[in-house]
mmCIF file of the N, C-alpha and C atoms, coordinates in Angstrom:
data_MODEL
# 
_entry.id   MODEL 
# 
loop_
_atom_site.group_PDB 
_atom_site.id 
_atom_site.type_symbol 
_atom_site.label_atom_id 
_atom_site.label_alt_id 
_atom_site.label_comp_id 
_atom_site.label_asym_id 
_atom_site.label_entity_id 
_atom_site.label_seq_id 
_atom_site.pdbx_PDB_ins_code 
_atom_site.Cartn_x 
_atom_site.Cartn_y 
_atom_site.Cartn_z 
_atom_site.occupancy 
_atom_site.B_iso_or_equiv 
_atom_site.pdbx_formal_charge 
_atom_site.auth_seq_id 
_atom_site.auth_comp_id 
_atom_site.auth_asym_id 
_atom_site.auth_atom_id 
_atom_site.pdbx_PDB_model_num 
ATOM 1   N N  . UNK A 1 1  ? 8.443  54.416 92.846  1.00 0.00 ? 1  UNK A N  1 
ATOM 2   C CA . UNK A 1 1  ? 9.754  54.883 93.200  1.00 0.00 ? 1  UNK A CA 1 
ATOM 3   C C  . UNK A 1 1  ? 9.632  55.872 94.365  1.00 0.00 ? 1  UNK A C  1 
ATOM 4   N N  . UNK A 1 2  ? 10.432 55.667 95.441  1.00 0.00 ? 2  UNK A N  1 
ATOM 5   C CA . UNK A 1 2  ? 10.351 56.555 96.602  1.00 0.00 ? 2  UNK A CA 1 
ATOM 6   C C  . UNK A 1 2  ? 10.804 57.971 96.265  1.00 0.00 ? 2  UNK A C  1 
ATOM 7   N N  . UNK A 1 3  ? 10.169 58.902 96.929  1.00 0.00 ? 3  UNK A N  1 
ATOM 8   C CA . UNK A 1 3  ? 10.495 60.310 96.742  1.00 0.00 ? 3  UNK A CA 1 
ATOM 9   C C  . UNK A 1 3  ? 11.817 60.629 97.426  1.00 0.00 ? 3  UNK A C  1 
ATOM 10  N N  . UNK A 1 4  ? 12.665 61.396 96.807  1.00 0.00 ? 4  UNK A N  1 
ATOM 11  C CA . UNK A 1 4  ? 13.937 61.796 97.420  1.00 0.00 ? 4  UNK A CA 1 
ATOM 12  C C  . UNK A 1 4  ? 13.692 63.038 98.272  1.00 0.00 ? 4  UNK A C  1 
ATOM 13  N N  . UNK A 1 5  ? 14.176 62.980 99.499  1.00 0.00 ? 5  UNK A N  1 
ATOM 14  C CA . UNK A 1 5  ? 14.031 64.099 100.425 1.00 0.00 ? 5  UNK A CA 1 
ATOM 15  C C  . UNK A 1 5  ? 15.397 64.616 100.825 1.00 0.00 ? 5  UNK A C  1 
ATOM 16  N N  . UNK A 1 6  ? 15.447 65.898 101.069 1.00 0.00 ? 6  UNK A N  1 
ATOM 17  C CA . UNK A 1 6  ? 16.712 66.457 101.561 1.00 0.00 ? 6  UNK A CA 1 
ATOM 18  C C  . UNK A 1 6  ? 16.893 66.056 103.023 1.00 0.00 ? 6  UNK A C  1 
ATOM 19  N N  . UNK A 1 7  ? 18.084 66.241 103.544 1.00 0.00 ? 7  UNK A N  1 
ATOM 20  C CA . UNK A 1 7  ? 18.374 65.863 104.929 1.00 0.00 ? 7  UNK A CA 1 
ATOM 21  C C  . UNK A 1 7  ? 17.477 66.587 105.910 1.00 0.00 ? 7  UNK A C  1 
ATOM 22  N N  . UNK A 1 8  ? 17.288 67.867 105.697 1.00 0.00 ? 8  UNK A N  1 
ATOM 23  C CA . UNK A 1 8  ? 16.485 68.654 106.634 1.00 0.00 ? 8  UNK A CA 1 
ATOM 24  C C  . UNK A 1 8  ? 15.016 68.258 106.596 1.00 0.00 ? 8  UNK A C  1 
ATOM 25  N N  . UNK A 1 9  ? 14.498 67.914 105.453 1.00 0.00 ? 9  UNK A N  1 
ATOM 26  C CA . UNK A 1 9  ? 13.102 67.512 105.352 1.00 0.00 ? 9  UNK A CA 1 
ATOM 27  C C  . UNK A 1 9  ? 12.882 66.115 105.928 1.00 0.00 ? 9  UNK A C  1 
ATOM 28  N N  . UNK A 1 10 ? 13.901 65.287 105.935 1.00 0.00 ? 10 UNK A N  1 
ATOM 29  C CA . UNK A 1 10 ? 13.763 63.918 106.419 1.00 0.00 ? 10 UNK A CA 1 
ATOM 30  C C  . UNK A 1 10 ? 13.792 63.841 107.948 1.00 0.00 ? 10 UNK A C  1 
ATOM 31  N N  . UNK A 1 11 ? 14.162 64.926 108.601 1.00 0.00 ? 11 UNK A N  1 
ATOM 32  C CA . UNK A 1 11 ? 14.179 64.927 110.071 1.00 0.00 ? 11 UNK A CA 1 
ATOM 33  C C  . UNK A 1 11 ? 12.783 64.694 110.600 1.00 0.00 ? 11 UNK A C  1 
ATOM 34  N N  . UNK A 1 12 ? 12.685 63.944 111.686 1.00 0.00 ? 12 UNK A N  1 
ATOM 35  C CA . UNK A 1 12 ? 11.371 63.646 112.233 1.00 0.00 ? 12 UNK A CA 1 
ATOM 36  C C  . UNK A 1 12 ? 10.939 64.640 113.297 1.00 0.00 ? 12 UNK A C  1 
ATOM 37  N N  . UNK A 1 13 ? 11.853 65.345 113.865 1.00 0.00 ? 13 UNK A N  1 
ATOM 38  C CA . UNK A 1 13 ? 11.497 66.299 114.909 1.00 0.00 ? 13 UNK A CA 1 
ATOM 39  C C  . UNK A 1 13 ? 12.246 67.596 114.726 1.00 0.00 ? 13 UNK A C  1 
ATOM 40  N N  . UNK A 1 14 ? 11.801 68.611 115.438 1.00 0.00 ? 14 UNK A N  1 
ATOM 41  C CA . UNK A 1 14 ? 12.502 69.886 115.345 1.00 0.00 ? 14 UNK A CA 1 
ATOM 42  C C  . UNK A 1 14 ? 13.665 69.891 116.320 1.00 0.00 ? 14 UNK A C  1 
ATOM 43  N N  . UNK A 1 15 ? 14.592 70.751 116.084 1.00 0.00 ? 15 UNK A N  1 
ATOM 44  C CA . UNK A 1 15 ? 15.749 70.855 116.963 1.00 0.00 ? 15 UNK A CA 1 
ATOM 45  C C  . UNK A 1 15 ? 15.316 71.487 118.277 1.00 0.00 ? 15 UNK A C  1 
ATOM 46  N N  . UNK A 1 16 ? 15.780 70.902 119.360 1.00 0.00 ? 16 UNK A N  1 
ATOM 47  C CA . UNK A 1 16 ? 15.435 71.410 120.685 1.00 0.00 ? 16 UNK A CA 1 
ATOM 48  C C  . UNK A 1 16 ? 16.694 71.532 121.526 1.00 0.00 ? 16 UNK A C  1 
ATOM 49  N N  . UNK A 1 17 ? 16.497 71.673 122.820 1.00 0.00 ? 17 UNK A N  1 
ATOM 50  C CA . UNK A 1 17 ? 17.641 71.738 123.720 1.00 0.00 ? 17 UNK A CA 1 
ATOM 51  C C  . UNK A 1 17 ? 18.364 70.397 123.715 1.00 0.00 ? 17 UNK A C  1 
ATOM 52  N N  . UNK A 1 18 ? 19.654 70.429 123.737 1.00 0.00 ? 18 UNK A N  1 
ATOM 53  C CA . UNK A 1 18 ? 20.385 69.161 123.854 1.00 0.00 ? 18 UNK A CA 1 
ATOM 54  C C  . UNK A 1 18 ? 20.054 68.483 125.187 1.00 0.00 ? 18 UNK A C  1 
ATOM 55  N N  . UNK A 1 19 ? 19.981 67.199 125.160 1.00 0.00 ? 19 UNK A N  1 
ATOM 56  C CA . UNK A 1 19 ? 19.571 66.428 126.336 1.00 0.00 ? 19 UNK A CA 1 
ATOM 57  C C  . UNK A 1 19 ? 20.525 66.646 127.503 1.00 0.00 ? 19 UNK A C  1 
ATOM 58  N N  . UNK A 1 20 ? 21.794 66.803 127.233 1.00 0.00 ? 20 UNK A N  1 
ATOM 59  C CA . UNK A 1 20 ? 22.771 66.987 128.314 1.00 0.00 ? 20 UNK A CA 1 
ATOM 60  C C  . UNK A 1 20 ? 22.468 68.243 129.117 1.00 0.00 ? 20 UNK A C  1 
ATOM 61  N N  . UNK A 1 21 ? 22.093 69.311 128.456 1.00 0.00 ? 21 UNK A N  1 
ATOM 62  C CA . UNK A 1 21 ? 21.787 70.560 129.162 1.00 0.00 ? 21 UNK A CA 1 
ATOM 63  C C  . UNK A 1 21 ? 20.561 70.364 130.051 1.00 0.00 ? 21 UNK A C  1 
ATOM 64  N N  . UNK A 1 22 ? 19.557 69.691 129.551 1.00 0.00 ? 22 UNK A N  1 
ATOM 65  C CA . UNK A 1 22 ? 18.352 69.443 130.342 1.00 0.00 ? 22 UNK A CA 1 
ATOM 66  C C  . UNK A 1 22 ? 18.680 68.578 131.557 1.00 0.00 ? 22 UNK A C  1 
ATOM 67  N N  . UNK A 1 23 ? 19.514 67.568 131.385 1.00 0.00 ? 23 UNK A N  1 
ATOM 68  C CA . UNK A 1 23 ? 19.891 66.706 132.507 1.00 0.00 ? 23 UNK A CA 1 
ATOM 69  C C  . UNK A 1 23 ? 20.695 67.476 133.559 1.00 0.00 ? 23 UNK A C  1 
ATOM 70  N N  . UNK A 1 24 ? 21.603 68.323 133.130 1.00 0.00 ? 24 UNK A N  1 
ATOM 71  C CA . UNK A 1 24 ? 22.415 69.103 134.071 1.00 0.00 ? 24 UNK A CA 1 
ATOM 72  C C  . UNK A 1 24 ? 21.541 70.084 134.839 1.00 0.00 ? 24 UNK A C  1 
ATOM 73  N N  . UNK A 1 25 ? 20.641 70.767 134.147 1.00 0.00 ? 25 UNK A N  1 
ATOM 74  C CA . UNK A 1 25 ? 19.756 71.716 134.821 1.00 0.00 ? 25 UNK A CA 1 
ATOM 75  C C  . UNK A 1 25 ? 18.848 70.983 135.802 1.00 0.00 ? 25 UNK A C  1 
ATOM 76  N N  . UNK A 1 26 ? 18.357 69.820 135.430 1.00 0.00 ? 26 UNK A N  1 
ATOM 77  C CA . UNK A 1 26 ? 17.529 69.029 136.342 1.00 0.00 ? 26 UNK A CA 1 
ATOM 78  C C  . UNK A 1 26 ? 18.299 68.607 137.583 1.00 0.00 ? 26 UNK A C  1 
ATOM 79  N N  . UNK A 1 27 ? 19.548 68.228 137.400 1.00 0.00 ? 27 UNK A N  1 
ATOM 80  C CA . UNK A 1 27 ? 20.382 67.836 138.523 1.00 0.00 ? 27 UNK A CA 1 
ATOM 81  C C  . UNK A 1 27 ? 20.635 69.027 139.444 1.00 0.00 ? 27 UNK A C  1 
ATOM 82  N N  . UNK A 1 28 ? 20.884 70.186 138.868 1.00 0.00 ? 28 UNK A N  1 
ATOM 83  C CA . UNK A 1 28 ? 21.098 71.389 139.679 1.00 0.00 ? 28 UNK A CA 1 
ATOM 84  C C  . UNK A 1 28 ? 19.827 71.767 140.454 1.00 0.00 ? 28 UNK A C  1 
ATOM 85  N N  . UNK A 1 29 ? 18.675 71.650 139.814 1.00 0.00 ? 29 UNK A N  1 
ATOM 86  C CA . UNK A 1 29 ? 17.421 71.945 140.503 1.00 0.00 ? 29 UNK A CA 1 
ATOM 87  C C  . UNK A 1 29 ? 17.165 70.961 141.638 1.00 0.00 ? 29 UNK A C  1 
ATOM 88  N N  . UNK A 1 30 ? 17.459 69.694 141.413 1.00 0.00 ? 30 UNK A N  1 
ATOM 89  C CA . UNK A 1 30 ? 17.288 68.693 142.466 1.00 0.00 ? 30 UNK A CA 1 
ATOM 90  C C  . UNK A 1 30 ? 18.223 68.989 143.640 1.00 0.00 ? 30 UNK A C  1 
ATOM 91  N N  . UNK A 1 31 ? 19.444 69.389 143.360 1.00 0.00 ? 31 UNK A N  1 
ATOM 92  C CA . UNK A 1 31 ? 20.385 69.759 144.420 1.00 0.00 ? 31 UNK A CA 1 
ATOM 93  C C  . UNK A 1 31 ? 19.917 70.977 145.196 1.00 0.00 ? 31 UNK A C  1 
ATOM 94  N N  . UNK A 1 32 ? 19.331 71.939 144.506 1.00 0.00 ? 32 UNK A N  1 
ATOM 95  C CA . UNK A 1 32 ? 18.817 73.137 145.161 1.00 0.00 ? 32 UNK A CA 1 
ATOM 96  C C  . UNK A 1 32 ? 17.654 72.795 146.088 1.00 0.00 ? 32 UNK A C  1 
ATOM 97  N N  . UNK A 1 33 ? 16.767 71.919 145.652 1.00 0.00 ? 33 UNK A N  1 
ATOM 98  C CA . UNK A 1 33 ? 15.647 71.497 146.492 1.00 0.00 ? 33 UNK A CA 1 
ATOM 99  C C  . UNK A 1 33 ? 16.164 70.720 147.704 1.00 0.00 ? 33 UNK A C  1 
ATOM 100 N N  . UNK A 1 34 ? 17.134 69.850 147.489 1.00 0.00 ? 34 UNK A N  1 
ATOM 101 C CA . UNK A 1 34 ? 17.719 69.080 148.589 1.00 0.00 ? 34 UNK A CA 1 
ATOM 102 C C  . UNK A 1 34 ? 18.342 70.029 149.617 1.00 0.00 ? 34 UNK A C  1 
ATOM 103 N N  . UNK A 1 35 ? 19.090 71.022 149.141 1.00 0.00 ? 35 UNK A N  1 
ATOM 104 C CA . UNK A 1 35 ? 19.737 72.000 150.020 1.00 0.00 ? 35 UNK A CA 1 
ATOM 105 C C  . UNK A 1 35 ? 18.673 72.742 150.831 1.00 0.00 ? 35 UNK A C  1 
ATOM 106 N N  . UNK A 1 36 ? 17.591 73.136 150.195 1.00 0.00 ? 36 UNK A N  1 
ATOM 107 C CA . UNK A 1 36 ? 16.513 73.826 150.897 1.00 0.00 ? 36 UNK A CA 1 
ATOM 108 C C  . UNK A 1 36 ? 15.879 72.942 151.963 1.00 0.00 ? 36 UNK A C  1 
ATOM 109 N N  . UNK A 1 37 ? 15.695 71.664 151.666 1.00 0.00 ? 37 UNK A N  1 
ATOM 110 C CA . UNK A 1 37 ? 15.128 70.742 152.645 1.00 0.00 ? 37 UNK A CA 1 
ATOM 111 C C  . UNK A 1 37 ? 16.075 70.546 153.829 1.00 0.00 ? 37 UNK A C  1 
ATOM 112 N N  . UNK A 1 38 ? 17.367 70.517 153.570 1.00 0.00 ? 38 UNK A N  1 
ATOM 113 C CA . UNK A 1 38 ? 18.350 70.391 154.650 1.00 0.00 ? 38 UNK A CA 1 
ATOM 114 C C  . UNK A 1 38 ? 18.309 71.613 155.559 1.00 0.00 ? 38 UNK A C  1 
ATOM 115 N N  . UNK A 1 39 ? 18.257 72.800 154.980 1.00 0.00 ? 39 UNK A N  1 
ATOM 116 C CA . UNK A 1 39 ? 18.194 74.032 155.773 1.00 0.00 ? 39 UNK A CA 1 
ATOM 117 C C  . UNK A 1 39 ? 16.913 74.044 156.610 1.00 0.00 ? 39 UNK A C  1 
ATOM 118 N N  . UNK A 1 40 ? 15.800 73.654 156.013 1.00 0.00 ? 40 UNK A N  1 
ATOM 119 C CA . UNK A 1 40 ? 14.525 73.611 156.731 1.00 0.00 ? 40 UNK A CA 1 
ATOM 120 C C  . UNK A 1 40 ? 14.586 72.585 157.863 1.00 0.00 ? 40 UNK A C  1 
ATOM 121 N N  . UNK A 1 41 ? 15.197 71.440 157.616 1.00 0.00 ? 41 UNK A N  1 
ATOM 122 C CA . UNK A 1 41 ? 15.321 70.407 158.639 1.00 0.00 ? 41 UNK A CA 1 
ATOM 123 C C  . UNK A 1 41 ? 16.144 70.864 159.827 1.00 0.00 ? 41 UNK A C  1 
ATOM 124 N N  . UNK A 1 42 ? 17.195 71.618 159.569 1.00 0.00 ? 42 UNK A N  1 
ATOM 125 C CA . UNK A 1 42 ? 18.013 72.139 160.658 1.00 0.00 ? 42 UNK A CA 1 
ATOM 126 C C  . UNK A 1 42 ? 17.231 73.205 161.424 1.00 0.00 ? 42 UNK A C  1 
ATOM 127 N N  . UNK A 1 43 ? 16.440 73.998 160.729 1.00 0.00 ? 43 UNK A N  1 
ATOM 128 C CA . UNK A 1 43 ? 15.691 75.076 161.373 1.00 0.00 ? 43 UNK A CA 1 
ATOM 129 C C  . UNK A 1 43 ? 14.606 74.534 162.307 1.00 0.00 ? 43 UNK A C  1 
ATOM 130 N N  . UNK A 1 44 ? 13.998 73.399 161.974 1.00 0.00 ? 44 UNK A N  1 
ATOM 131 C CA . UNK A 1 44 ? 12.915 72.880 162.812 1.00 0.00 ? 44 UNK A CA 1 
ATOM 132 C C  . UNK A 1 44 ? 13.385 71.800 163.785 1.00 0.00 ? 44 UNK A C  1 
ATOM 133 N N  . UNK A 1 45 ? 14.677 71.532 163.808 1.00 0.00 ? 45 UNK A N  1 
ATOM 134 C CA . UNK A 1 45 ? 15.217 70.503 164.692 1.00 0.00 ? 45 UNK A CA 1 
ATOM 135 C C  . UNK A 1 45 ? 15.024 70.914 166.153 1.00 0.00 ? 45 UNK A C  1 
ATOM 136 N N  . UNK A 1 46 ? 14.486 70.020 166.991 1.00 0.00 ? 46 UNK A N  1 
ATOM 137 C CA . UNK A 1 46 ? 14.293 70.384 168.400 1.00 0.00 ? 46 UNK A CA 1 
ATOM 138 C C  . UNK A 1 46 ? 15.635 70.533 169.104 1.00 0.00 ? 46 UNK A C  1 
ATOM 139 N N  . UNK A 1 47 ? 15.680 71.444 170.083 1.00 0.00 ? 47 UNK A N  1 
ATOM 140 C CA . UNK A 1 47 ? 16.943 71.671 170.784 1.00 0.00 ? 47 UNK A CA 1 
ATOM 141 C C  . UNK A 1 47 ? 17.267 70.535 171.744 1.00 0.00 ? 47 UNK A C  1 
ATOM 142 N N  . UNK A 1 48 ? 16.250 69.820 172.241 1.00 0.00 ? 48 UNK A N  1 
ATOM 143 C CA . UNK A 1 48 ? 16.469 68.701 173.146 1.00 0.00 ? 48 UNK A CA 1 
ATOM 144 C C  . UNK A 1 48 ? 15.714 67.483 172.604 1.00 0.00 ? 48 UNK A C  1 
ATOM 145 N N  . UNK A 1 49 ? 16.391 66.597 171.869 1.00 0.00 ? 49 UNK A N  1 
ATOM 146 C CA . UNK A 1 49 ? 15.706 65.411 171.343 1.00 0.00 ? 49 UNK A CA 1 
ATOM 147 C C  . UNK A 1 49 ? 15.109 64.577 172.473 1.00 0.00 ? 49 UNK A C  1 
ATOM 148 N N  . UNK A 1 50 ? 14.069 63.825 172.178 1.00 0.00 ? 50 UNK A N  1 
ATOM 149 C CA . UNK A 1 50 ? 13.321 63.090 173.216 1.00 0.00 ? 50 UNK A CA 1 
ATOM 150 C C  . UNK A 1 50 ? 14.150 62.006 173.902 1.00 0.00 ? 50 UNK A C  1 
ATOM 151 N N  . UNK A 1 51 ? 15.193 61.526 173.297 1.00 0.00 ? 51 UNK A N  1 
ATOM 152 C CA . UNK A 1 51 ? 15.999 60.454 173.901 1.00 0.00 ? 51 UNK A CA 1 
ATOM 153 C C  . UNK A 1 51 ? 17.024 60.951 174.903 1.00 0.00 ? 51 UNK A C  1 
ATOM 154 N N  . UNK A 1 52 ? 17.328 62.239 174.907 1.00 0.00 ? 52 UNK A N  1 
ATOM 155 C CA . UNK A 1 52 ? 18.346 62.780 175.828 1.00 0.00 ? 52 UNK A CA 1 
ATOM 156 C C  . UNK A 1 52 ? 17.714 63.119 177.178 1.00 0.00 ? 52 UNK A C  1 
ATOM 157 N N  . UNK A 1 53 ? 18.453 62.871 178.259 1.00 0.00 ? 53 UNK A N  1 
ATOM 158 C CA . UNK A 1 53 ? 17.924 63.258 179.579 1.00 0.00 ? 53 UNK A CA 1 
ATOM 159 C C  . UNK A 1 53 ? 17.905 64.778 179.707 1.00 0.00 ? 53 UNK A C  1 
ATOM 160 N N  . UNK A 1 54 ? 16.893 65.267 180.394 1.00 0.00 ? 54 UNK A N  1 
ATOM 161 C CA . UNK A 1 54 ? 16.781 66.708 180.564 1.00 0.00 ? 54 UNK A CA 1 
ATOM 162 C C  . UNK A 1 54 ? 17.625 67.150 181.740 1.00 0.00 ? 54 UNK A C  1 
ATOM 163 N N  . UNK A 1 55 ? 18.184 68.328 181.641 1.00 0.00 ? 55 UNK A N  1 
ATOM 164 C CA . UNK A 1 55 ? 18.964 68.878 182.733 1.00 0.00 ? 55 UNK A CA 1 
ATOM 165 C C  . UNK A 1 55 ? 18.002 69.573 183.692 1.00 0.00 ? 55 UNK A C  1 
ATOM 166 N N  . UNK A 1 56 ? 18.279 69.501 184.997 1.00 0.00 ? 56 UNK A N  1 
ATOM 167 C CA . UNK A 1 56 ? 17.381 70.175 185.950 1.00 0.00 ? 56 UNK A CA 1 
ATOM 168 C C  . UNK A 1 56 ? 17.482 71.683 185.795 1.00 0.00 ? 56 UNK A C  1 
ATOM 169 N N  . UNK A 1 57 ? 16.357 72.375 186.015 1.00 0.00 ? 57 UNK A N  1 
ATOM 170 C CA . UNK A 1 57 ? 16.368 73.853 185.849 1.00 0.00 ? 57 UNK A CA 1 
ATOM 171 C C  . UNK A 1 57 ? 17.112 74.579 186.931 1.00 0.00 ? 57 UNK A C  1 
# 
């Protein structure tokens, strides 16, 4: 005869952060990294791209 277990004992894992919170925080972190890469890209952008004709000095 199988042993009767209470609901809490029958759980297979411990309670952790809800998955939705982890997904939202991950999305926010990804957006922050993207924003940082955009700022860095603008900062290193050359003032005269190679395809544009140069103006005489």
